[in-house]
N, C-alpha and C positions, 0 to 999 in steps of 0.2 A: 753118683758120677763114677763111671767105669774106668776113666783114665785121667792122669794128671792134665792140667790145663794145657801145658805146652805140647802135649801129645794129641790134642783134639784136632781133627781134620774134617773138612766138609765132605759131602758126598758129591763128587764131581759129576757123576752120571745123572744124579737127580737134578743138579743145577743146570746141566746141559739140556735135559729134557724140558725143564721149565722154560728155558730160553726158546727152544724150538716150539713149544706150545704157544707162548705169547706171540711168536713170529707168524703164526697162522692168522692172527687178526690183522688184516690189511696186507696179507701176502701178495707179492707181485709175481707175474709169470717168470721173471728173470731170477727169482730166488731172494729178492729183497723184501722190503716192507714200505708201504705208503700209509701212514697213520698220522694225519695232520692233527695238530692241537685242536681240541674241542669239537672234533668231528664226531659222527656217530661211531666210527671205528675206534676213536679215542675213548668214547663212552664204554664200548664193549671191553676194551683193554682195562679201563679203570674198574669196571664191575668185576672183571676177572681177578685183578690185583687185590681188591678189597675182600673178595671171597677167599683168596689164598691166605690173607692175613688173619681173617676171622677163624679159618680152619686151624690156624696155629695158636689160637687163643689170644690174639692181639686185638686191642681196641682200635677203632677206626675214627679218625677225625678229619673233616674236610673244612678248610678255612675259606675265607671270603673270595680268594682268587682261585680256588679249586685245588690247591695243594693238598695231597693226601698224606696223612701221618698215621702210620701203623705202629702201635706202641706195645712192647712187651714189658710188663710191670717188673720192677725191681723189688728187692726186699726193703729198700729204702726208697719208696716211690716219690718221696719228697725231694730226692736229689735231682740235679740237672741230668737230663738224659744224655747218653752217648748216641749220636746220630750217624746215620749213613744213608745214602740214596743217590738219585740222579733223576732221570726223566724217561718217559715212555712214548712221548711224541717223536715223530721221525721227520726226515726230509721227504719230499715227494718221491724221490728215488733213493730211499734210505736203506740201511742194512739191519741185520738182526741184533747187533750188539751195542751200537752207539747209544748210550743212555740206559738202555734196557738192562745191560749187564750190571750196572751199578745198583739198580733197584733190586734185581733178583739175587745178586750176590748178598745183599743185605737180608733178604728173606731166607737165603740158605744158611746164613749165620744163625738166624733164629731157629730154623729146623734142626741144625746141628746141636744147639744148646738144649732144645727140647728132647732130642733123641738121647742125649747123654745125661739128662736130668740136672743140667747146670743152672744154678740160680745166681744172678748177679746182684750186687748191692744196688747199683744204679739202674734205672730203666733203660731200655734200648728202643730207639725209634728208627724206623725205615720210612723215608719220605720220597714221594714221587712229585717232582716240581712241575708246575704248569708251564707249557709253552717255552721250553728251553730253546728249541730250534729257531723260533721266529720265522718259520716258513709261511705260516698263514697270517700271524699277527706280529707286529713290531711294537715294542722292542724285544730282542732276544732275552733269554734268561728272566722272563717276566715274573714267574711265580716266586723264585728266590729273591728277585729284586724287590718285589712288593713286601715279601716276608721281613726283610731287614730294613725296610724304609727307604731304599734307594730309588724306588719307583712309586709314585703316588697311586693309591688304589683307584681313584677316580680316573686318573690318566690311563691306567691299564684298562679299566672298563670301557673307556671311550675309543680305544684302538679298534679299527675296522679292517676286515679282510677285503679282497678284491671285489667281492659281491656286496659290500656295504654292511655286512653283519658285524655287530660290535662284540667285543669279548664278553660283556655282561649278558647280551642276548644269547651268545653261544653257550656260556656256562649254564644259564637257566635252561636252555633247550636240551642239554644232555643230563640235567639233573645234578650238576656239581657246583652250583652256586651256594657255597657254604655260608653259615651265619656266624661262625666263630670270629672273635676279634682278630684283627690283623696286627699282631704284636709278636715279635720274635722272643719266645721264651728262652731263658738262659740254657745253654747246652754245655756239657762238660767237654765235648769234642765233636767234630764232624769229619768223617772220612768218606771219600768218594772213590770208588773203584771204576776204572774206565779203560777202554782200549786206547792206545796211544794216539791213533789217528795220524800217525807219521811213521817214518821208516827207521828211526834211530835204534830202538831196542832190537829190531830184527837184524839190522846191519852189525850190531855188536854182540849178537848171540846172547843177549840178556833177557831174562824172563820178567823181571820186576823193575819198573821205573819208579824211583823215589822222586817226587815232583817238588822242587824247591819253590816254584812259583809259576805265575802265568804272565806272559808278555803284555806290556802296555800297548795299546792300539790307538792310532790317530788316522782318521779317514778324511780325505779331502776330495772335492770335485775341482779339477783344474781345467780351465778353458783358455785356449790359445787362439787369438784372433789375428788374421792377416787380411788378404784381399783375394777373392776368387777371380780368376782370369782364364782365358783360353790357354790350353796346354801347349798348343802349337806355336802361335805367333809370339808368345811372351818369352824373351830371353831369360836364361837362368839367373843372370846377375840383376835382373830387374823385377824379380818375383818377391812377393810377400806370402810365402808358402807356409800356411799354418801347420801343415802336416810335418814338414821337415823340422820345424821348431819343436812340435809336440814329440816327435820321435826322439829327438835329443833329450828332452825332459824325461821321457819314459825310461830311457837308458840310465839317466841320472838317478831315478828311483832305485834301480837295481844296484848301481854303483855305491849308493849311500849305505845300502844294507851290508855290503862287503866291508865298508869302512867301520861298521859297528859289529863285526864278527866276534864271537860265533853266534850270537843270539839276535843280530839285526835281521829284519825281514823287510823286503820292499817289493810290492806287487802292483801292477796295473792290470786290472781284470775287466774293465769296461772301456770301450772306445766308441765315440760317435763322431762321424766326419760329415761336414757340410760343405758343399751340397751333395757330396757322395756320388759324383759323376765321373766316369772314366776319363773324360778329356777336359776336366775343369780342375785347375789348381785349387786345392782346398782353401776356403776362406776362414773356416773355423773348425777346431777340433776340441772336443770335450772328452776328458778321460778321468777315471778314478785313480786315486793314490791311496795305497794301504801301507802304512809304515808301522813296524812293530819292533820292540826291543825289551830287554829284561828289566829295565828301570824307566821310570818316568823321566828322569834326567836325560837318559840316552834318547828316548823316543822324541822328546821335545827338541833336543839338539838336532836330530835328524830332520824334523819338520822345519826348524829355523834355517838349517843349511840349504834344504831344498828350496824354500821360498826365496832366499837371497840369491842363490846361484841361478835359479830358474829365471828370475826377473832380469838378472844381468845378461843372460843368454838371449832371451827373446828381444830385449831392447836393442841389442847389437844387430839383430836381424830385421829390425823395423816392424816387429810384432808387438802385440800387447797380451797381457796375461792376467787372469783372475784366479785366485786360489781360495776356495770357500770351505771352511771346516764343516764336516758332515756329522761326525760323532767322535767321541774319545772315551776310551776305557782305560782306567789306571792300571799300572802293573800291580800285581798282587803277590806278595811273599807269604808262603805258608809257614805255620808255626814250627820252629825248630824241634819242639818236643814231639809233635806228630810225625815229622820226618824221621826222627830218631826211632820212634816206635815201629814205623814201617820198615826201616832198614834193619833193625834188630830182629824183627819177625822173619824177614827174608833170609838173614844170616842163620837163624836157628833152623829154618826149613831147608837150608842148603840150596837156596835159589840164587842164581847169578843176578845181580842187581846193579843199578847205576843211576846217577841223577839225570833226569830228563826234564828240561823246562817245557812247559806247555805253551804252544803257540796258538791254541784255540781257547775260547772262553768256555767256562763251565760254571754250574751253579755254585761250586766250591768258592769261586771268586767272591760272590756276595756273602756266603756264609762265613768267610774268613774275617768279615767285618764285625761279627758278633760272637764268634767262638773259635777256639784253637782248631785249625783245619789242616788236613793233609790229603793228598791224592795218591792213589796207587795206579800206575799204568801197567798194562800188559801189551805184548806185541799184537799187531794186526797184520794180516798178510799183505805184503807189498807196501805197507803204510797207507793203504787205501781205506777211506771212509767217506761218508755222505755219498754212497754208491751202493747199488744193489749187490755188487760182488764182494762187498765188505765181508771179511772172514777172520776167524781166530781159531787157534787150536784148542781142543778140549782140555789138554793138560795145562795150558796157560790160563784158561778160564778158571780151572780148579786152583792153580797156584795163587792167582790174585785173590781169590776168595779166602784161601787159607791165611794169607797175609792179613786180609781185612779182619778175619775172625780173631787172630792173635792181637792185632793192634787195638781192636775194640775191647777185648777182655782186659787188656792192660789198663784201660781207663775205667771200665765199668766195675772191675774188681769182682772176682768170684767169691761167693759166700763161703 
């Protein structure tokens, strides 16, 4: 080893080049990436990733849901591995960095260790999780969910895309239906580097986000029912206007988020109006409700308040309402030890850092159920993600990987 451990740094240009190379698989004319889970483009990216790992002397294992584990042996290969990773599937109009950065930053850690002849006591594993995005198959975060037992393997296999193709068929079709047992092996720690996908770091001129946890999520479908009638002859006082009631409820969703500041979130992203005619008073409106908060206590309180207040409001207008739960994801707090290692690494490297709660789901959410887990955020331009114009600065890409390297070495222990 040519330098003390704390002086080790990744090769930022090499990491950037690998990101740009992977981004060519499924590249879009607008500069983004469309590489849906278990498509032929996903196969090409998987083949590329496995080849990269083998070239670094890593072993390759594919499990029954198609998760790829690249392993660098440790001096004590019987020890639980120190893991890192993310995903390489994208949204239909995705970017170059979401998910991909976490996987390739892990490979860059291994390249750096190889280049400096550093041997760790514990093995290091870089994992690429299957179908994190959920763009083609539902549920999201499928591979990590199956890995930890939160999603049943057969249920995942049975999920079908819009063309009726099942996950099992798609895995088999691209040659990534592994035969290894679906059992989460013990891990010493799991770290995931990721672009923030939001604007907080950029607004605060911070380079590293130390993520204390991920918001809990509650999704509902809300239907408000009134009576459709002619828009002209029907006096305002005699209407049962479902749209006016629904509009008040939609604003209520936003108001609730402000009540639970700073981490409350309230969003209405989908609205369907019946009969959706210009001169007919709407008789029914269906809309989505997305509530998020930093604890399950808070997000459940948001849901309860919405249900109660909404029912009181529509009843007073002569309307009826149904509120149907769609899905729920628990809030996840990450391990204080992992957060401390990330913060300490940022401090040693002289990088401006701050805590940033994640409002989006990540594979780290499931891994936190079985291993001490931490996430490292870096800024993305304008906070924009899930978009072809998604972008990040090379120096931030490098900084996040340097923090990842130091945090992983602190757990894996240099020989």
